[in-house]
N, C-alpha and C positions, 0 to 999 in steps of 0.2 A: 506650496500647498498650505491652505488655511484650515485650521480645525473646525471652523464654523461652516464649512461646506455641508450641504444636505447629503444624506445617505445616498440618494439617487446619483448625485454628482460624483461622489467618492467611488460608487460601485462602477460607474462608467469609466472613471479614470483607472481604477484598479484592473478592469477587464483589458485595458489598453497597456497594461505593464507597469502602472505607476505604483511603486512599492510604498511610497509615502501614504498613498490613499488607503491601501490595505492596512497599514499600521494604524492609521487614525480610526478606521472602522472597528478594528480590533479592540483598541483602547477605549472607545466610546461605548462599546456594548458588552465587553468581557465581564465587568462587575456583576451586571444583571444575570448573565449566563451562569456565573459561578454560584450566585444565590439560588437560582432555579435548581441547579444540579445538587446543591446541599439539601435543598428542601425534599427532593425526590429520593436521593440515595441515603440521606442522614449519615453521611460519612464525608468529613471535610477533605481528607486526603483523596479519596476516591472521586470526589466531586471535582477537585482541581484536575485530575487526570481526564475525566469525562469532558470538562470545559475545554481543555487544551486540544483534545481530539475533535471536538465540535468546531473550535475555531479554525483548526487546520482543514477540515472537510469543507467548511464554508468558503475558505480562500480557494480550494480546488474546484468548487462548484458554482462560481459566480456566474458562469455562462448559463446556468439552469434557472437563475433567478428571474422570474417573469415580471416582477413588480419591484424594481430596485429600491423605491421609496419605503418599502416594507422590509428592509434588510434586517432590522432589529428583531422583528417577530419571527422571521424566517431563520435567523441565526440561533434564536432561543429554541425553536422547534427542532433543530438539528440536535441541540444539546439534550432536549427531553427524550427524543427518540433513542439516543445513545444510552441514556440513563435507564430507559425501560428495558432496552435489550440486554444491558449488563445485569439488571435485576432478574430478568428471566434466566440468564446464564447461571445464575446462583443455585438454581433448582435443576437437578439433572433431568427430571421428568419433562422439563420444557424443551429438551433437545430431542430430535428424531433423527437417527443415523441416516435413514433413507432420505429425508429431506436435505440434510447437510450434504450428502454425497451428490444429490441431484443439483445442488448449487454449484457444481464443478465449473469453475471459471476459466479452465484451460481449454477453451473451445476453439481458439484460433488466435492468430497474431493480432496485436493491437495497432499495428502500423497500417492505417487506412490509406496511406499514400503509396503503398507497395504496388508495383506493376504486376501484370498477369503472371510473368515468369517467376517473379519472387514469391507471389502468392501461392503458386503451385509448389514451389520448393518448401515454403513454410508449412503448407498442408501435408506434404509428404513427411516432413520431419515430425510433425505433430502426431501423424498416423503411427509412425514408428514407436514414439514414445508411448502413446496411448495403448498400443498393442503390447508392449513390454510390461506396462503396468497392469494391464488386464490379466496377465499370466502369473502374477505374484499370488501367493497364498491370500486368502480372504482377509486375514487380520493385517497383514502387511499393506495390501492393497487399500483398505479403509484408511489406515494411518497415512499412507502417502497422499491420498486424495484430500484428507482433511487439512494436513499440515502444508503440503506443497501446492495443492490446487486451490483450496479454499482459504489459505492463509491463516488458519487457526494456530494458536500456540500449542506447545506440548500439553500443557495443563487443560486447555479447552478440548483438545482432541481426547485426552484421557476421560474427561467428564462425559463426552459424547458417546464414547465406547464403553464407559463404565469399567475402566480398568486403571491401574496405577500409572502414573507418569513414567515411571521407569520401564513399563511394558512398552509404551509408545516409543520411547528412545530405542529400545532393543529392536522392535519391529522395524523402525526406520533405519537402523544400522544394517540389519540384514537385507532390507529392501535395496538400499543403495549399493550394497556389495553385489547383490544379484543384477540390478540394473546396470552397473558398471561393466559387468561381463557381457550382458546381452547387448548393450548400446555401444561397445567399444569400437566397433567399425564405423557406426554413425558418427561418433565423436571424432574419429580420425579424419572421416570425410569432411565434416563440417568445420572443424575448429583447428586441426593440426596444421601449422604453418609450414612452409617450405623454406629452404635456405635462401631463396630470392624474394622472400616476402618483404615488403616495405611497410614499416609500421606507421600508422597514422594517429596523430594526437587528437583526442576528442575531449569534449566537456559536456557536462549535463546542462542542457538549455531549458527543459521544461518537464513538468510532470503532468500526465494526463490520466483522467478517470472516464472510462466509457462503459456503457451498458451493453451487455451481450446482445447480439443481433437476433438470437433464437428465442427472445422473449424471457430469457432468465433474468431474474431480478438482481442477481449478483453483479457487482461492477468490477472491471479489470483496471488495474493501475499499470502504467507504463512509463519508462523514462524515455526522454527524447534526447539523443546525443547529436551534437554537431561538431564537424571537423573544425579544429582551430586553424583559421586562416584559409579555409577551404569551403567547398559547397556541399560536401557529403553529410547526410543525416541518417541516423539509424535509431529505430525503436527497439527497446528492451521490454518485453511485456511479461506479465506474470509477477510483477513486484508486489511483495506483501503490503497491505494497506498501511501498517504502522510505519514501515520503511519509506514508503512513497510520501506519506504525510510529513515525516521528519525532513526529507530532502526538500520537499516544497517549502516548508517553513524556513529552512536554510537559504533557499534560492530567493525567497521573498524578503529576506533580511528582517523577518519579524522576531522581536524579542518576547519570549515567553516568561511568565512570572517565575517559573522554576525551569532549570536547565533539563532538557530531554536527556534520555539515557546515554546516547553517544557523547553528548557534550559533557555530562557529568563524569563519564569514565575518562574522557580525555583530560579534564581538569584534575582528577584524582591522580592519574599517571604523572602529569606535569608536576603536581604538588610533591610527588615522591621523588622528583629528580629524574624521571624517565621520559622517554619520547616514543610516540607511535610510529613504527617503521613501516607497517604494511597491514592492510585490511583485506 
């Protein structure tokens, strides 16, 4: 891979799975992206965060780029949109709880390759969950939709609902306890293994982002798992955006200017002589 390749060539290669091409694109355009984010946010640290998120989104969305030769401008545009959205989030009056809940992304499975039987089963499972959530008290229901369906952090949900972060955590704790009771039979049916179950080893092969088919502007992230040494594939949908982007960066082998949260935590634990046993 040559660094002098055009953006259009690099985008084509990256779309076909060439990690080196993606790395060159990021290296070539990242400095300009950071400068733009700093100019908009007027906060160097926040600008780095916005730039990293924009770079991750760009890697995940290359298939939507209609003019590969304009990758640089498109890449910067993603960063500017993120910066503007973050600036809006700083003012609570920019949030509308009705609009946020209307963005509910848990409208269906992200596995577009599922057969008719699997789609019916997924729809039935989704209906059960939606029904259980709809019978929660209003405060708990709103917290669940914002955090687990829309992927907001506890702080962002607190801002949207105009309550303290501790209130959001309390509502989610109570909601989980209630849902655990109401969905126990469903969980046993869907996930409880039998003594004769044979475990299959999977690995994460891809991260996908799709637009809801009902016209909702919110995007869903999903992980695609593939069987190691086999042909089985499985999609896990409803992955929070920040987690999906972090996994995509890891899969692409992209080195970020600063370590992401999971990498930093792992390094701190290792520096203290510890080791991560389970996540």
